[in-house]
C-alpha positions as CSV (number, residue, x, y, z in Angstrom):
1,M,-5.4,-11.6,13.5
2,S,-3.7,-8.5,14.8
3,Q,-1.5,-6.1,12.9
4,A,1.3,-3.8,14.2
5,V,1.4,-0.2,13.3
6,S,4.9,0.5,11.9
7,P,6.5,3.9,11.9
8,S,6.3,4.3,8.2
9,A,2.8,3.2,7.5
10,P,0.4,3.0,10.5
11,T,-2.5,0.8,9.8
12,A,-5.3,-1.0,11.5
13,P,-6.7,-4.3,10.4
14,P,-10.5,-4.8,10.2
15,P,-11.9,-6.0,13.5
16,E,-13.4,-9.1,11.9
17,P,-12.6,-11.1,8.8
18,A,-14.0,-9.8,5.6
19,A,-13.8,-10.8,1.9
20,E,-13.1,-7.3,0.9
21,G,-11.3,-4.5,2.6
22,P,-8.0,-2.6,2.6
23,E,-6.1,-5.4,0.8
24,S,-8.7,-5.3,-2.0
25,D,-8.1,-1.5,-2.4
26,A,-4.4,-2.1,-2.8
27,T,-5.0,-5.0,-5.3
28,S,-7.4,-2.8,-7.2
29,E,-4.8,0.0,-7.5
30,E,-2.1,-2.5,-8.6
31,D,-4.5,-3.9,-11.3
32,H,-5.2,-0.4,-12.5
33,S,-1.5,0.2,-12.9
34,L,-1.0,-3.1,-14.7
35,A,-3.9,-2.4,-17.0
36,S,-2.4,1.0,-17.9
37,R,0.9,-0.6,-18.7
38,L,-0.8,-3.3,-20.8
39,A,-2.7,-0.7,-22.8
40,W,0.5,1.2,-23.5
41,V,2.4,-2.0,-24.6
42,T,-0.5,-3.1,-26.8
43,G,-0.5,0.3,-28.5
44,L,3.2,0.2,-29.0
45,R,2.9,-3.4,-30.3
46,L,0.4,-2.3,-33.0
47,A,2.8,0.6,-34.0
48,F,5.7,-1.8,-34.2
49,L,3.8,-4.4,-36.3
50,A,2.7,-1.6,-38.6
51,L,6.3,-0.5,-39.0
52,L,7.4,-4.1,-39.6
53,L,4.7,-4.5,-42.2
54,S,5.7,-1.3,-44.0
55,A,9.4,-2.3,-43.9
56,T,8.6,-5.7,-45.4
57,A,6.5,-4.2,-48.1
58,A,9.2,-1.6,-49.0
59,L,12.1,-4.1,-49.1
60,Y,10.6,-7.3,-50.5
61,L,7.5,-6.4,-52.5
62,R,8.9,-4.2,-55.2
63,G,7.1,-6.1,-57.9
64,E,8.7,-9.4,-56.8
65,L,5.8,-11.0,-55.2
66,T,6.9,-14.5,-56.4
67,R,10.5,-14.3,-55.3
68,Y,9.9,-15.3,-51.6
69,P,6.3,-16.7,-51.7
70,F,6.8,-19.1,-48.7
71,S,8.8,-16.7,-46.5
72,L,6.6,-13.7,-47.2
73,R,3.5,-15.7,-46.5
74,I,4.9,-16.7,-43.1
75,V,5.8,-13.1,-42.4
76,F,2.4,-11.7,-43.4
77,M,0.6,-14.5,-41.5
78,T,2.7,-13.7,-38.4
79,I,2.0,-9.9,-38.6
80,A,-1.7,-10.6,-39.2
81,T,-1.8,-12.9,-36.2
82,G,0.0,-10.1,-34.2
83,F,-2.7,-7.6,-35.2
84,G,-5.4,-10.1,-34.3
85,L,-3.9,-10.8,-30.9
86,A,-3.6,-7.1,-30.2
87,G,-7.4,-6.9,-30.7
88,V,-7.9,-9.8,-28.4
89,Y,-5.7,-8.1,-25.8
90,A,-7.7,-4.8,-26.1
91,V,-11.0,-6.7,-25.5
92,A,-9.5,-8.5,-22.5
93,L,-8.3,-5.2,-21.1
94,R,-11.8,-3.9,-21.1
95,T,-12.9,-6.7,-18.8
96,R,-10.1,-6.0,-16.3
97,R,-10.0,-9.6,-15.4
98,R,-6.9,-11.9,-15.1
99,L,-4.6,-9.1,-16.0
100,H,-1.5,-10.9,-14.8
101,T,-2.4,-14.0,-16.9
102,L,-2.8,-11.7,-19.9
103,A,0.6,-10.1,-19.3
104,W,2.4,-13.5,-19.1
105,T,0.5,-14.7,-22.2
106,E,1.5,-11.6,-24.2
107,I,5.2,-12.2,-23.3
108,A,5.1,-15.8,-24.4
109,L,3.2,-15.2,-27.6
110,D,5.6,-12.4,-28.5
111,Q,8.6,-14.7,-28.2
112,I,6.9,-17.3,-30.4
113,T,6.1,-14.6,-33.0
114,W,9.7,-13.5,-33.1
115,T,10.8,-17.1,-33.6
116,A,8.7,-17.4,-36.7
117,I,10.3,-14.1,-38.0
118,V,13.8,-15.4,-37.2
119,Y,13.0,-18.7,-39.1
120,V,12.2,-17.0,-42.4
121,S,14.8,-14.2,-42.1
122,G,18.0,-16.3,-42.0
123,G,17.5,-18.7,-39.2
124,V,20.6,-19.0,-36.9
125,T,22.2,-15.9,-38.5
126,S,19.0,-13.8,-38.6
127,G,19.2,-10.2,-37.4
128,A,15.6,-10.5,-36.1
129,T,17.0,-12.2,-32.9
130,S,17.2,-8.7,-31.5
131,F,13.4,-8.8,-31.2
132,Y,13.8,-11.3,-28.4
133,G,15.5,-8.6,-26.4
134,L,12.6,-6.2,-27.1
135,T,10.2,-8.6,-25.4
136,C,12.6,-8.8,-22.4
137,L,12.0,-5.0,-22.1
138,V,8.3,-5.6,-22.4
139,G,8.4,-8.3,-19.7
140,A,10.3,-5.9,-17.4
141,I,7.7,-3.2,-18.0
142,L,4.7,-5.4,-17.3
143,V,5.9,-7.7,-14.6
144,G,9.3,-6.5,-13.4
145,L,12.4,-8.6,-13.0
146,R,10.5,-11.9,-13.1
147,G,8.9,-10.9,-16.5
148,A,12.3,-10.0,-17.9
149,V,13.9,-13.2,-16.8
150,F,11.0,-15.3,-18.1
151,S,11.2,-13.5,-21.5
152,A,14.9,-14.2,-21.7
153,G,14.5,-17.8,-20.7
154,L,11.7,-18.5,-23.2
155,G,13.5,-16.6,-26.0
156,I,16.7,-18.6,-25.4
157,T,14.8,-21.9,-25.3
158,L,12.9,-21.2,-28.5
159,Y,16.0,-19.9,-30.4
160,A,17.9,-23.0,-29.2
161,L,15.2,-25.3,-30.4
162,L,15.1,-23.6,-33.8
163,C,18.9,-23.9,-34.1
164,A,18.8,-27.5,-33.1
165,G,15.9,-28.2,-35.5
166,L,17.7,-26.6,-38.4
167,H,21.0,-28.4,-37.6
168,F,19.6,-31.9,-37.1
169,G,17.0,-31.6,-39.9
170,W,14.0,-31.6,-37.7
171,V,13.0,-28.3,-39.3
172,L,13.6,-27.7,-43.0
173,P,14.8,-24.3,-44.3
174,P,12.3,-22.1,-46.2
175,P,12.1,-23.6,-49.7
176,D,12.3,-20.2,-51.4
177,Q,15.6,-19.3,-49.8
178,A,19.2,-20.4,-50.4
179,G,20.0,-23.5,-48.3
180,T,23.6,-22.4,-47.8
181,V,22.4,-19.6,-45.5
182,Y,20.9,-22.2,-43.2
183,A,23.7,-24.8,-43.6
184,L,26.0,-24.0,-40.7
185,D,28.4,-26.2,-38.8
186,T,28.1,-26.9,-35.1
187,Q,30.7,-24.3,-34.1
188,Q,28.9,-21.5,-35.9
189,I,25.5,-22.5,-34.4
190,V,26.9,-22.7,-30.8
191,Y,28.6,-19.3,-31.3
192,S,25.4,-17.7,-32.5
193,L,23.4,-19.3,-29.7
194,L,25.9,-18.2,-27.0
195,L,26.1,-14.7,-28.4
196,N,22.3,-14.1,-28.7
197,G,21.7,-15.9,-25.4
198,L,24.1,-13.6,-23.6
199,G,22.5,-10.6,-25.2
200,M,19.1,-11.6,-24.0
201,V,20.3,-12.3,-20.5
202,V,22.1,-8.9,-20.3
203,V,19.0,-7.0,-21.6
204,A,16.7,-9.0,-19.2
205,L,18.9,-8.3,-16.1
206,L,19.4,-4.6,-16.9
207,S,15.8,-3.9,-17.8
208,G,14.6,-6.0,-14.8
209,Y,16.9,-4.1,-12.5
210,L,15.8,-0.7,-13.8
211,A,12.1,-1.8,-13.5
212,E,12.6,-2.8,-9.8
213,R,14.5,0.4,-9.1
214,L,11.8,2.5,-10.7
215,R,9.2,0.6,-8.7
216,L,11.0,1.2,-5.4
217,T,11.7,4.9,-6.3
218,G,8.1,5.3,-7.2
219,G,7.1,4.0,-3.8
220,M,9.6,6.2,-2.0
221,L,8.3,9.2,-4.0
222,E,4.7,8.4,-3.0
223,V,5.8,8.2,0.7
224,A,7.7,11.5,0.4
225,T,4.7,13.1,-1.3
226,H,2.4,11.9,1.5
227,R,4.8,13.2,4.1
228,A,5.1,16.5,2.4
229,N,1.3,16.8,2.2
230,Q,1.0,15.8,5.8
231,A,3.6,18.4,6.8
232,E,1.7,21.1,4.9
233,R,-1.5,20.1,6.6
234,L,0.2,20.3,10.0
235,A,1.6,23.7,9.2
236,V,-1.8,25.0,8.4
237,L,-3.2,23.2,11.5
238,G,-0.5,24.8,13.6
239,R,-1.5,28.3,12.6
240,I,-5.1,27.5,13.3
241,A,-4.4,25.8,16.6
242,A,-2.3,28.8,17.8
243,G,-5.2,31.1,17.3
244,L,-7.8,28.6,18.7
245,A,-5.8,27.9,21.8
246,H,-5.9,31.6,22.8
247,E,-9.3,32.6,21.4
248,I,-11.3,29.6,22.6
249,R,-9.6,28.5,25.9
250,N,-10.0,31.8,27.6
251,P,-13.8,32.0,27.1
252,L,-14.1,28.3,27.9
253,G,-12.4,28.9,31.2
254,S,-14.9,31.7,32.0
255,I,-17.9,29.5,30.9
256,T,-16.7,26.5,32.9
257,G,-16.1,28.6,36.1
258,S,-19.4,30.4,35.8
259,V,-21.4,27.1,35.3
260,E,-19.7,25.6,38.3
261,M,-20.7,28.5,40.5
262,L,-24.2,28.5,39.0
263,R,-24.5,24.8,39.7
264,E,-23.9,25.3,43.4
265,S,-27.0,27.5,43.7
266,A,-29.6,26.0,45.9
267,S,-32.4,27.4,43.8
268,L,-31.6,25.2,40.8
269,S,-33.9,22.4,40.0
270,A,-32.7,18.9,39.0
271,E,-33.3,19.7,35.3
272,D,-31.2,22.9,35.7
273,R,-28.4,20.9,37.2
274,R,-28.6,18.3,34.3
275,L,-28.3,21.2,31.8
276,C,-25.3,22.5,33.7
277,D,-23.6,19.1,33.5
278,I,-24.2,19.1,29.8
279,V,-22.6,22.5,29.4
280,Q,-19.6,21.4,31.5
281,R,-19.2,18.2,29.5
282,E,-19.3,19.9,26.2
283,A,-16.9,22.6,27.3
284,R,-14.4,19.9,28.4
285,R,-14.9,18.2,25.0
286,L,-14.2,21.5,23.2
287,N,-11.1,22.1,25.4
288,D,-9.8,18.5,24.6
289,L,-10.3,19.2,20.8
290,V,-8.2,22.4,21.0
291,G,-5.6,20.5,22.9
292,D,-5.5,17.7,20.3
293,M,-5.0,20.2,17.5
294,V,-2.1,21.9,19.4
295,D,-0.5,18.5,20.1
296,L,-0.9,17.3,16.5
297,S,0.5,20.5,15.0
298,R,3.4,20.9,17.4
299,P,5.1,17.5,17.8
300,R,7.8,17.1,20.4
301,A,10.6,14.5,20.2
302,P,10.0,11.9,22.9
303,R,12.4,11.6,25.9
304,P,12.2,7.9,26.8
305,E,12.8,7.1,30.5
306,R,11.7,4.6,33.1
307,T,8.0,5.1,33.5
308,D,5.5,3.2,35.8
309,V,2.9,2.4,33.2
310,A,0.5,0.8,35.7
311,A,0.4,4.0,37.8
312,L,-0.1,6.1,34.7
313,A,-3.0,3.8,33.7
314,R,-4.6,4.1,37.1
315,E,-4.3,7.9,37.0
316,V,-5.9,8.1,33.5
317,V,-8.7,5.7,34.5
318,A,-9.6,7.9,37.5
319,L,-9.6,11.1,35.4
320,A,-11.6,9.5,32.6
321,A,-14.2,7.9,34.9
322,N,-14.8,11.4,36.3
323,A,-15.0,13.0,32.9
324,A,-17.4,10.2,31.6
325,R,-20.0,10.6,34.3
326,G,-22.5,12.4,32.0
327,S,-22.2,9.8,29.2
328,D,-23.1,6.8,31.4
329,V,-20.1,4.9,30.2
330,G,-17.9,3.2,32.8
331,V,-14.1,3.2,32.8
332,A,-12.4,0.3,34.6
333,Y,-8.8,-0.7,35.4
334,D,-7.6,-4.2,35.1
335,G,-3.9,-4.6,36.0
336,P,-1.4,-4.9,38.8
337,G,-1.7,-2.7,41.8
338,G,2.1,-2.3,42.0
339,E,4.6,-1.1,39.4
340,A,4.9,-2.1,35.7
341,A,7.9,-0.1,34.4
342,A,8.6,0.4,30.7
343,R,10.8,2.7,28.7
344,C,8.9,5.6,27.2
345,D,8.1,9.3,27.4
346,G,5.7,9.4,30.4
347,P,3.7,12.5,29.5
348,Q,3.4,11.5,25.8
349,M,2.3,7.9,26.8
350,R,-0.2,9.4,29.2
351,Q,-1.6,11.4,26.2
352,V,-1.8,8.2,24.1
353,L,-3.7,6.4,26.8
354,W,-6.0,9.4,27.4
355,N,-6.9,9.7,23.7
356,L,-7.5,5.9,23.4
357,V,-9.8,5.9,26.5
358,R,-11.6,9.0,25.2
359,N,-12.0,7.4,21.8
360,G,-13.4,4.2,23.5
361,I,-15.9,6.3,25.5
362,Q,-17.1,8.1,22.5
363,A,-17.5,4.8,20.6
364,S,-19.5,3.1,23.4
365,S,-23.1,3.3,24.2
366,A,-24.7,4.1,27.6
367,G,-24.1,1.2,30.1
368,S,-20.9,0.0,28.4
369,V,-17.5,-0.2,30.1
370,V,-14.2,0.8,28.6
371,T,-11.5,-1.3,30.2
372,V,-7.8,-0.4,30.5
373,R,-5.6,-3.4,30.9
374,V,-2.0,-3.6,31.9
375,R,0.0,-6.8,31.5
376,A,3.7,-7.2,32.1
377,S,6.0,-9.9,30.8
378,E,9.7,-10.4,31.0
379,R,10.4,-8.2,28.0
380,H,7.3,-6.1,27.4
381,V,4.5,-4.2,29.1
382,N,1.2,-4.4,27.2
383,L,-1.2,-1.5,27.7
384,S,-4.6,-2.1,26.1
385,V,-7.9,-0.2,25.9
386,D,-10.9,-2.3,25.1
387,D,-14.4,-0.8,24.4
388,Q,-17.8,-2.4,23.8
389,G,-18.7,-0.3,20.8
390,P,-19.6,-1.5,17.3
391,G,-16.0,-2.0,16.3
392,I,-14.1,-0.5,13.4
393,P,-15.9,-0.6,10.0
394,V,-14.0,-2.6,7.4
395,E,-14.0,0.3,4.9
396,S,-12.5,2.6,7.6
397,A,-9.9,0.2,9.0
398,M,-7.0,1.7,7.1
399,R,-7.9,5.3,7.7
400,I,-8.8,5.6,11.3
401,F,-5.3,7.1,12.1
402,E,-5.5,9.8,9.4
403,D,-5.9,13.4,10.5
404,F,-9.4,14.7,10.5
405,F,-10.9,11.3,9.6
406,T,-13.7,10.0,11.9
407,T,-16.5,7.4,11.7
408,R,-18.7,9.3,14.1
409,T,-21.2,12.1,13.4
410,H,-19.3,14.3,15.9
411,G,-15.6,14.7,16.5
412,A,-12.8,16.1,14.4
413,G,-10.8,12.9,13.9
414,I,-7.6,14.2,15.6
415,G,-7.2,12.1,18.7
416,L,-6.1,8.9,17.0
417,A,-3.9,10.9,14.6
418,V,-2.0,12.2,17.7
419,V,-1.7,8.6,19.0
420,K,-0.2,7.5,15.7
421,R,2.3,10.3,15.6
422,I,3.5,9.6,19.2
423,M,3.8,5.9,18.5
424,E,5.8,6.6,15.4
425,D,8.1,8.7,17.4
426,H,8.5,5.9,19.9
427,A,9.4,3.3,17.3
428,S,13.1,3.6,18.1
429,T,12.3,2.3,21.6
430,G,10.6,-0.8,20.2
431,A,7.1,0.5,20.9
432,R,4.2,-0.8,18.7
433,L,0.5,-0.2,18.4
434,V,-1.8,-3.1,17.5
435,V,-5.5,-2.9,16.7
436,E,-7.7,-5.9,16.9
437,R,-11.2,-7.0,17.9
438,A,-11.9,-6.9,21.6
439,A,-12.9,-10.2,23.4
440,G,-16.4,-8.9,24.2
441,G,-16.9,-7.1,20.9
442,G,-15.8,-3.6,19.9
443,A,-12.2,-2.6,19.3
444,S,-9.0,-3.2,21.3
445,F,-6.1,-0.8,20.9
446,R,-3.0,-2.4,22.4
447,V,0.3,-0.5,23.1
448,I,3.3,-2.7,23.4
449,L,6.3,-1.1,25.3
450,S,9.7,-2.5,26.0
451,R,10.5,-3.1,29.7
452,S,12.7,-0.6,31.4
């Protein structure tokens, strides 16, 4: 399956299916974040239970242990169960397995816990119903809006069942408390149910909304930070490239010219001419590297216009075939002999194609062929570069467009970063970049342009 590279997040899918890959990295990061939130909530739950235990002891255990024997037993059993569950949560967190199931379980058990507290602290009129709203906040923190809504729905359901049970006699009031507190008429019960239900819904919606806004803001902050870091790297690269362009290209020109003159000497042996070819090839590679650094550090806004992509591809293939002579990698053109017009910045698209072809040559072994294909449809022109190399490693699939990242032992990892930047700049014209597995093996980089 192919994947388009969007302006905001250029990516490349793995060239062949794999059980693990970039998606597993994203899942791992999400699980780590959820585990951190679960740990915080578990710690806060322990603190809250300790506070509840202290308040209960201070208010109801002043030498009157026999005044509310049944109710206090329920309270202490509930608090003890809460401490025990917190220990279970802590153990489960260490395994880092089924974290989402653990989050939903914590929310449900919390609402059941508060229902027991509500039952022995006044039933329908209990002030402990505010604890339901507390779990709505926890649900929003752990799962987001869905968690908050689930908490509110479960809290309302449990509270409604408790109210109905006390009213219809399905549940008897605590035997150690005055029955008049629990003996309410239908109107009072409905009023309390509506009031507490509305409170839970409001808390759930507000906390869920804030949680979603925080999540989106956090994502935007991460993108902004990434762009700021990228801009800083480009600024440094720009200063380096400015010096390199002058300090390296001038000597390179002298070296290349001298080697060309030396190569024409009739006294050179075949081995000497082969060495001259190596010097010329490496000099061209160094010159391309300097050019890539300059292009990456000094971006230019594209000027889209009608461009004959087929002619551009034939020109690049001719140049690349000549440059690849020493590497024994062939470069072939497969496309129309006439025009295939698209809307793009011609010089920049030529640079994209040149970098993709050069990347294919470097990834291919001797005897392989890099094929440049042009296919035109009614709405698009597809420009693809297919190589016969080993393909893109799964672990590198999401990073191949990063500056200075390369999977080869040589190369600076700049060419594909330039491609990514140019394609991002062309996003407004409908241009896209797709990376997939080539039909004959290797990688296929496909540029999709809108027809002019």
